[in-house]
C-alpha positions in Angstrom: -32.0 -163.4 -170.2 -35.6 -164.6 -171.1 -36.6 -164.9 -174.5 -36.9 -162.6 -177.0 -39.6 -159.7 -175.9 -39.7 -157.6 -178.7 -39.1 -154.0 -178.6 -38.9 -151.6 -175.4 -38.8 -147.9 -175.9 -35.9 -146.4 -174.1 -36.1 -142.8 -173.3 -33.4 -140.5 -171.8 -35.8 -137.9 -170.3 -32.4 -136.3 -168.8 -33.7 -133.7 -166.0 -37.7 -133.6 -165.5 -39.4 -133.1 -162.1 -41.1 -135.8 -159.6 -44.5 -134.6 -160.7 -44.2 -134.4 -164.4 -42.7 -138.1 -164.4 -45.4 -139.0 -162.5 -48.1 -137.8 -164.8 -46.2 -139.4 -167.8 -45.8 -142.6 -166.0 -49.7 -142.5 -165.5 -50.3 -141.9 -169.2 -47.9 -144.4 -170.1 -49.4 -146.8 -167.8 -52.8 -146.1 -169.3 -51.3 -146.5 -173.1 -49.7 -149.8 -172.2 -53.0 -151.4 -170.6 -54.8 -150.4 -173.5 -52.1 -152.1 -175.7 -51.9 -148.6 -177.4 -47.7 -148.6 -176.8 -45.0 -151.1 -176.5 -43.1 -151.7 -173.3 -41.2 -148.1 -172.5 -38.2 -147.9 -170.0 -38.3 -143.9 -169.1 -34.6 -143.0 -167.2 -34.3 -139.1 -165.8 -32.8 -137.3 -162.8 -35.1 -135.4 -160.4 -34.6 -132.0 -158.8 -33.9 -132.4 -154.9 -37.1 -134.6 -153.7 -38.4 -136.6 -150.9 -41.4 -139.3 -151.6 -43.1 -141.8 -148.6 -44.2 -144.9 -150.4 -47.5 -146.7 -149.5 -45.8 -147.7 -146.5 -43.9 -145.2 -145.5 -43.9 -143.8 -142.0 -44.1 -139.7 -141.5 -41.4 -139.7 -138.3 -38.9 -141.1 -141.2 -39.1 -137.6 -142.6 -36.3 -136.0 -140.0 -36.8 -132.5 -141.3 -39.6 -130.0 -140.6 -41.3 -128.4 -143.7 -39.2 -125.1 -143.4 -36.0 -127.2 -143.5 -37.2 -129.0 -146.5 -38.0 -125.3 -148.0 -35.0 -123.8 -147.1 -33.4 -126.5 -148.9 -35.6 -126.3 -151.8 -36.9 -129.8 -151.5 -39.9 -131.1 -152.5 -42.4 -133.9 -150.8 -44.6 -135.9 -152.7 -46.7 -139.1 -151.3 -46.5 -141.7 -153.5 -48.1 -144.7 -154.8 -45.3 -147.0 -155.1 -44.1 -149.9 -152.5 -41.1 -148.9 -149.7 -40.8 -146.2 -147.0 -39.2 -142.5 -147.4 -36.4 -142.1 -149.9 -34.8 -138.7 -151.8 -34.1 -138.3 -155.2 -32.1 -135.6 -156.7 -29.1 -134.0 -158.9 -26.7 -137.2 -159.5 -29.1 -140.1 -159.4 -30.6 -141.9 -162.1 -33.5 -143.4 -162.2 -35.5 -145.8 -163.9 -39.4 -145.9 -164.5 -40.1 -149.1 -166.3 -43.8 -149.1 -167.7 -43.8 -153.3 -168.7 -46.9 -155.6 -169.4 -45.7 -157.9 -166.5 -48.1 -160.6 -167.6 -46.6 -161.2 -170.6 -43.4 -161.4 -169.2 -43.8 -163.5 -165.6 -46.8 -162.8 -163.0 -44.1 -162.8 -160.2 -43.8 -159.1 -158.4 -40.7 -161.0 -156.2 -38.7 -162.1 -159.0 -39.4 -158.5 -161.1 -37.8 -156.6 -158.2 -35.0 -159.0 -157.9 -34.4 -158.2 -162.0 -34.2 -154.8 -161.2 -31.9 -155.2 -158.4 -29.9 -157.7 -160.9 -29.9 -154.9 -164.0 -28.1 -152.7 -161.3 -25.7 -155.1 -159.1 -24.3 -156.1 -163.1 -24.2 -152.3 -164.1 -22.1 -151.8 -160.6 -19.7 -155.0 -161.6 -19.2 -153.2 -164.9 -17.5 -150.6 -162.9 -15.4 -152.9 -161.0 -17.7 -153.0 -157.8 -19.1 -155.8 -156.2 -22.7 -155.1 -155.4 -24.9 -157.9 -153.4 -28.4 -157.9 -152.1 -29.6 -158.1 -148.4 -31.5 -160.9 -147.0 -35.2 -158.7 -146.2 -34.0 -155.5 -148.0 -34.8 -154.2 -151.1 -31.9 -152.8 -153.2 -28.4 -153.2 -154.0 -25.7 -153.0 -151.3 -22.0 -152.5 -151.4 -19.6 -153.4 -148.7 -17.1 -151.3 -147.0 -13.6 -152.1 -148.0 -12.5 -151.5 -144.6 -15.1 -153.9 -143.3 -15.4 -151.9 -140.1 -19.2 -150.8 -141.4 -22.0 -152.3 -142.6 -22.9 -152.3 -146.2 -24.0 -149.0 -147.5 -27.0 -149.1 -150.2 -26.5 -147.3 -153.8 -29.7 -148.4 -155.6 -33.0 -148.5 -154.1 -36.3 -149.7 -155.6 -40.5 -149.1 -155.1 -42.7 -150.3 -157.6 -46.3 -150.3 -158.7 -47.9 -152.6 -160.2 -52.2 -152.0 -162.2 -53.7 -154.9 -163.7 -49.5 -156.3 -164.2 -48.5 -153.1 -165.6 -46.0 -151.5 -163.8 -44.7 -147.8 -162.5 -42.4 -146.6 -159.9 -39.0 -148.5 -160.5 -34.9 -148.1 -159.6 -33.0 -145.2 -158.4 -29.0 -145.6 -158.8 -26.5 -143.1 -156.9 -23.6 -141.9 -159.3 -22.3 -138.2 -158.3 -25.7 -137.6 -156.0 -25.1 -135.2 -152.9 -25.7 -137.8 -149.8 -26.0 -135.2 -147.4 -29.5 -134.8 -148.6 -30.1 -138.8 -146.9 -29.6 -137.3 -143.6 -32.9 -135.7 -144.5 -34.9 -138.6 -143.8 -34.4 -142.5 -142.3 -33.7 -144.1 -146.1 -36.3 -146.9 -146.7 -37.0 -146.7 -142.7 -33.4 -148.3 -142.1 -32.1 -146.0 -139.4 -28.4 -148.1 -139.2 -27.8 -147.9 -143.1 -25.9 -145.0 -145.1 -26.5 -144.5 -148.8 -23.2 -144.4 -150.8 -22.9 -143.4 -154.3 -20.7 -144.6 -157.3 -18.3 -141.7 -157.1 -17.9 -141.9 -153.7 -17.0 -145.9 -153.6 -14.8 -145.3 -157.0 -13.2 -141.6 -155.8 -13.6 -140.2 -158.9 -15.9 -138.6 -161.7 -18.6 -141.2 -163.6 -19.8 -139.9 -166.8 -23.3 -139.9 -166.5 -23.9 -141.3 -170.1 -21.7 -144.1 -169.8 -23.8 -145.2 -166.7 -27.2 -144.7 -168.3 -25.4 -147.5 -171.4 -24.9 -150.1 -168.6 -28.4 -149.7 -167.0 -29.8 -150.0 -170.2 -27.9 -153.0 -171.7 -28.3 -154.9 -168.6 -32.5 -154.3 -168.1 -32.6 -155.3 -171.9 -30.6 -157.9 -171.6 -32.1 -159.3 -168.4 -35.9 -158.8 -169.8 -35.0 -160.2 -173.3 -35.8 -156.6 -175.1 -34.6 -155.0 -178.1 -34.0 -151.2 -176.7 -35.2 -149.0 -179.3 -33.9 -145.5 -178.2 -36.8 -142.2 -178.7 -36.5 -138.6 -178.2 -38.9 -137.5 -175.4 -40.7 -135.5 -178.2 -41.0 -138.6 -180.0 -42.6 -140.6 -177.0 -45.2 -137.9 -176.3 -46.2 -138.0 -180.1 -47.0 -141.4 -179.8 -49.1 -140.7 -176.6 -50.9 -138.1 -178.3 -51.8 -140.4 -181.5 -53.2 -142.8 -178.9 -55.0 -140.1 -177.0 -52.8 -139.6 -174.4 -51.9 -136.3 -173.9 -49.0 -134.9 -172.2 -49.5 -131.7 -170.1 -46.3 -130.3 -168.3 -46.7 -129.9 -164.9 -44.8 -127.0 -163.2 
């Protein structure tokens, strides 16, 4: 854990479209650069959406536009790092908006700490998750030892003047069939998994969010301050960063 860095606003947005969450991140990044708001951790779930990062390859999107439309899956290009990934109901997405210059100017370290957040949260459920050399995210070994480790959590970040956006995605009760529409993170021979699949039981979303927040704030040395979406929007309005809903 780092030395105490003060408050980090923690906002559970619940269910929000990818486009609306991205627009909100942009406003928070501007406010954080200006010093008008504290560090922020957004948590949410998205409707079915596939996003392509800066390093993404179009051939890693396996579904046609028609199939995506039939399955009600949106597609968005993204300025985050990484390749192609899927977000959807049952997956907890974390978007930290941090002034990394005041914490540690090291992108690789930052990514490792996001992985550590998910690794520790997973451990709380009695599961051992690990890193893999040359790959981002966290992986859980097959209990039989017959299959390659499966991906439980993914990471893709963006930095602008050392202010972070985008972040991590952690599969809790995700419908894993949607990952068949893509080559997840460009890794063709690996599958995604979820907390519920590994445990063979239902997992309460609130408990997972609580664990992720606890480990995130501990690792980065923050005192987490929970506020509502409305309170966050009010803060942004007061510092000139109006929030416009995106359909």
